[in-house]
N, C-alpha and C positions, 0 to 999 in steps of 0.2 A: 522726601516724604513730609507729611504734616499730620497733626493730630485731628481727630474727628470730634466735633461738638454736635450733639444730637438733641433736638427738642423732645420732650416727653409729656405725658398726661399726668401731672402731679396730683397726688392726693395731698390736700393742704387744709388748714383750718378755715372755717367760716370766719370772716373778719372779726366778729365780736369775741371769738374764742382764741385768737392768735396768741395773745400773751399768756393765757392760761395753759395752752398746749405746749408752747415752746419750752424746752428743757436743755440743760447742759448735757454734753456728751456723756454716755454711760460710763466711760472709763476714767472720769475725773473725780469720782466719789465712790465710797463703799456702800454697802446695802443700807446700813443704818442712817448714813447721811442722806441717801436717796429717799428713804422712808420719811425722814424729817422734812425734806424739801417738798415732797408731794402731799404732805399732810393737809387735809382740808381742801384739796384740789383734785376733784375726780377726773379732770381732763388732762392732767400732767402727762407728758409723753414718757416720763420715767416709768409709768405703769406698763408701757410697752417695752422699753429698752432695759428696764431692771424689774421685770414682772414679779420677782420674788417678794417685792414689798407688799404685794396683795395676797401673799400666802403666809401661813403661820411662821413665827420666828424660828430660826435655826433650820429652815428649809434649805436644802442644798441648792445653791443658785445655778448649778449646772445640771439639775435633774430634768427629766422629761416633762414633769408637771409645770415647771417654770416656763418652758418654751411653749407649751400648750396654753398657758395663761397669757403669754405675750400675744399669741395669735388671737385669743378671745378678746383681750383688751384692745388690740388694734381694731378689730371689727366693731367693737362697741364704740370706740372713739370715732370711727368713720360714720357710724350710724347717727351719733349724737351731736358731733361738733365739727365734722369735716365734710369736704366735697372733693370730687375729682373733676378736673378740667375735661371738657368734652373733646378738645383738640390738643395736639401736642404744642407745647409752648417752651420758650426759654424764660428764665427768671433772673432778675438782677437783685442781688443781696448786698446791702450796705451795712457795715458796722461802724459806729462812731463811738470812740471812747479812748481814754488814756492819751488824749492830745492828738489823735490821728483819725483818719477816715479811710476805710478799705472798701472798695467796690468790686464785687466779683460776679461772675456769670455762673448761674446754677444751670446745669445741663447734665446730660448723660455722656459719659466717655466710654471708650471701648476696652473690654477685658482683653481682647486680642492685642491691642496696641500696648497694653501694660505687659502682656506676655512677651511681646517683641522688643520691649525696652524703650518704646517711644514715651511711655509714662515711667519716669525714673524714680527709684527708691533710694533711701540712704540709711535705712534701719533693717536689722534682722527682725523677724517675727517669731513668736513663741508658739509651738504647736498647740498647747492647751488653750491659749487665748484665741487662736484661730478656730479651734473646734467649738468653742463657746459660740462664736459669731456664726459659724456654719450652721449649727443647730438652730440658732435664733433666726437666721435668714431663711432657712428651709421651712421652718414652722410658719413664719409670717408671709413667706413668698413676696418679700419686699426688701429693698434697701432702705432701712429706716433712718440712717444717719448719713450725712454727706461727708465725702472725703475733702479735706482742705488741700487745695492744689495751687501751684504757682506756675507762671510762665515768665520768660525773660521779656521785660518791657522793650528792650532794644530790638527784639525780633519784629515787633509791630506795635505801633501806637493805636492802630485802628480799633481794636476792641474797646479800649478805654474811651476813645473819642465817641464812638457810637453809644456806649452806655451813659456817658456824661450828658449827652443830648437827651436820651430817653428819660433819665431820672428828673428832668425838669417837670415831668408830669406828677400828679399826685400818687403817692405810694399806696399799694393795696394794703400793706401792713405797716404800721409805724408806732413803735412802743419802746419804752425804756425799761429794761429789766431791773431786777432788784440790786444788781451790782453796778448800776449806773450806765451800762452799755445800751446805746440806742440801736435798735434793729429795724431796718426798713427793707421791704421787699416789693418789687414791681413785677407784675405779670406781663411779659412781652408777648402780647397777643396780636401785634401788627406783623403780618407775614413778611412784609418788605424789610422790616427791621430784623426779624428773625433770620432771614436769608443773608442779610448783610453781616450779621454777627457770625453765622456759620462760616461764611466765606472769609471773614476777617482772620479766622484761625488757619486758613490755607498757608499763611506765611510763618506759622509757628511750628517748628519741628518737634518740640518736646514739651511735656508737662513734668512738673516735679512735685512729688508728694511732700507736703509740709507736715501734715498731721493726719493720722488715720491709716497707718500701714497695715494694721490687722484687718480692718474692714476692706481695704483694698485687696489684700491677698485672698481674703475670704470670698469676695465677689468673683474672682477668677476661678477658685475651686468649685464654688457652687455652680457657676456656668458650665464648667467642664463636666460636673456630675449630671447636670440636666441634659447636656448634649449627648452624653453617652447612652442615655435612655431613649433617645429619639432615633427612629429608623432613618429619617432624613433630617439631619441637623439644619437649622435655619440660622444663618449668620446674622440675620436682622432681628432675631427674637429678642424680646425685652431683657431676658436674663443675660444676654451677651453685652449689655451696656449697664453701667452703674452710675450712681448719683455722685456728683462732685460740684464744688463751687471753686471756680478758677479765678485767681487774682493775679494782677501784674506784680512782679517781685518788688518793684520800687515802692509799693504801698505797704509792704510787710516788714515787720521788725521782729527779730528773734530776741526773746528776753533771756536774761541770765538764768542758768540752772546751777544752783550752788550745792556745796557739799558740807555735811556735818559728820563728825567722827566721835565715837564714844569714849576713846582713851588716847593716850600719847604713846602707846606701844611700849609700856613699862619704862618710859623715860620720865625724868623730872622735867619741869618746865624749862629750866636753864639748859639741860642737856638737849632738849628738843630744839630750842632756839639756836643753840650752837650747831646742831646737825643741819638746820636749814641753810646755814652759811655756805655749804658746799655748792649750792645752785642759786641761792637767792640773796639779794640785799634786803635786810630786815630793818625797818624803821618803825618805831612806836609812833602812833598817831593820837592826837587829842580828840579827834572827831572820827565818826564811822567812815570806813574806806569803801567806797563804791568804785571799782576799777574804771578808769577813763580811757584806757588804751590796752592793746594786746600785751600779754606777758606781764601784766600787773594783776595782783590779787589782793583782796582784803582778807585779813585773818583776825578772828575774835576768840579770845580765851581769857579766863580769869578776870573778866570785866574790863579787858583792855583790847584796843584795836591796834593792828599792825598793818603796814603797807609792805607787801612782798613784791620785789621786782626781779625778774629772771636775769641772771648775769649774762648768759650767752643764748641769744635767740636761735631757735632751730632753723634748719634749711627750709625756706618757704616752698621749695620744690616738692617737699614731702607733704602731700596734701593732708594726710591724717596726723602726722607727727607735729605739724605746725599749728594744729588747733589748740586753743587755750585749755580745753578740757583734757586733751592728751598730755600737754605739758604738765598740768597739775598732777595727773596720774603718774607720769614717768619720772618727774623730778621731785615729787614730794610724797604722794599717797603710798606709792609702792616702795621706794627705797627707804623712806624714813618711818612711815607709819605701818608698813607691812601689809597694806591692803593691795593684794595682787590681782584679785578678781572682783571688781566693784559690782558685778552682776549678782554675785552670790554671797559676798562677805557681809555678815550681819552687823559688823562694826561701823558701817557707813550708811548714811541715808542722804536723800536728795531733796532740796527745797527749791521749788519754782520761784522765779523772780517776782511773781505776783505778790508774794508774801513780804517782799522788801527785806532790807537788812534787819528790820525788827524781828522778822521770823527767825533769823539766825541767832540773834541775841537771846530770844526767848528759849530756844532749844538748849543753848549753853547755860544760861543763868538758872534754868530749872534743875540743872544737875544731870539731865538726861544725856547730854553730850559734853565732851571736853573741849572741843575746838570746832570752829566753823570757818569755811573758806568761801568768799564771794568772788566769783569768776567774771571775767569779761565775756560777754555773750558771743556765740558763733554768729557770723554774718550770713545773709542769704547767698552772697557770692561763694562763701566757703561751702555751704550746703550743696549748692548746685555743682560746684567743682568736684566734690566727693561723689555725687550721683553720676556726673559725666564720666568719671574715672571707674565706674562700677565698683566703688568701694563702699564701706559701711562705717558710719559714724560710731564712735564709742558710745556706750550706754549713757542715757540722760544728758544728751548734748544740746537739745533744743527745747525751748518752751515758748509756745505761741499764745499770744493774747491779742485781741479778745477772741473768745471761743465762739464758733458757730453754734447756733441752737438747733437741736434735733426736733423734729415734728412739724416744722414750718413747711417742709417739702418731703414727701415720701414717694419713692418710685416702686410701683407694683410690677411684678413680672409674672 
């Protein structure tokens, strides 16, 4: 079997509005941050994805009026600043920044293939977050944000070869966002190239969700809800396919996802350092420690950096147990600091690698946190191995950059 890649009639900005419309994903900021980001920009897609910013302060972001406002704002944006392609197309989306270039194919993929396991996951989803996007998706009758998806480059080089040839043409959109990331998008309106790309995925058996598990799960549930209301379900209906941007794994890098803890679990600094010796070699460092290999961690406390090296590496056959984030949890956070459930424990927080080691230093030096740990990042190979084994990553295991922008492509159903 292979995965299905399907062209669609995108709703997208008119060229002169592309940069104004494009917005970071809804789940990387809170309401107040979104309100600040959209200030002075009537075309920001945050007015669709986080529509509470256009309602009075303290409005419940999960209320019916927010979803109604999202629908209203989407329609206004379509009327004022967007267009819909007359024919189904594929789209090539390139991001350049942080020293790398990632070129993906924007298309619709199948909810049924996700249900069958051809599109693989590595995270649990939370019911309350799913319900939010279900309500949003039903109100807008659209997939408003793309899922970030990967495939194994070794399965086929053909998609990348075709895309690299096509992007020699002038891009439809080409702008650099405020964070320095360059976004380029090409409309693949050549039917011959479209067909070649569709068939290039005939050799690819699986896709892997990198980012967007809640939107992915929501697309399936909304499709099932709509199908239940039809006397004769249509497997080719638009709601049975959802928006994704598909990248070759070799172009993607997972960033570190670090940990900060409020206290030393009633231990003195010396007692804590002594307790670490059970599993770790501890060395003080004169410079900040960014781990350069597996089973090495940086630790910062009391204005000092330490290099932690695991004494006994875990069995690599244990896919979950051999992840660096699991090792940190099992060999330090739980037995020494008493953090047994990082999903619910209020003493721990997580800092994406985009904030750098400086982000860890700031949290500790401010007095908010007592200690910070810089982890070696999960690899794409590890992520796909977990998904292939139908297992689930520990919480806060992966951080992807750069982020896809929402609003450049919308899929109406």
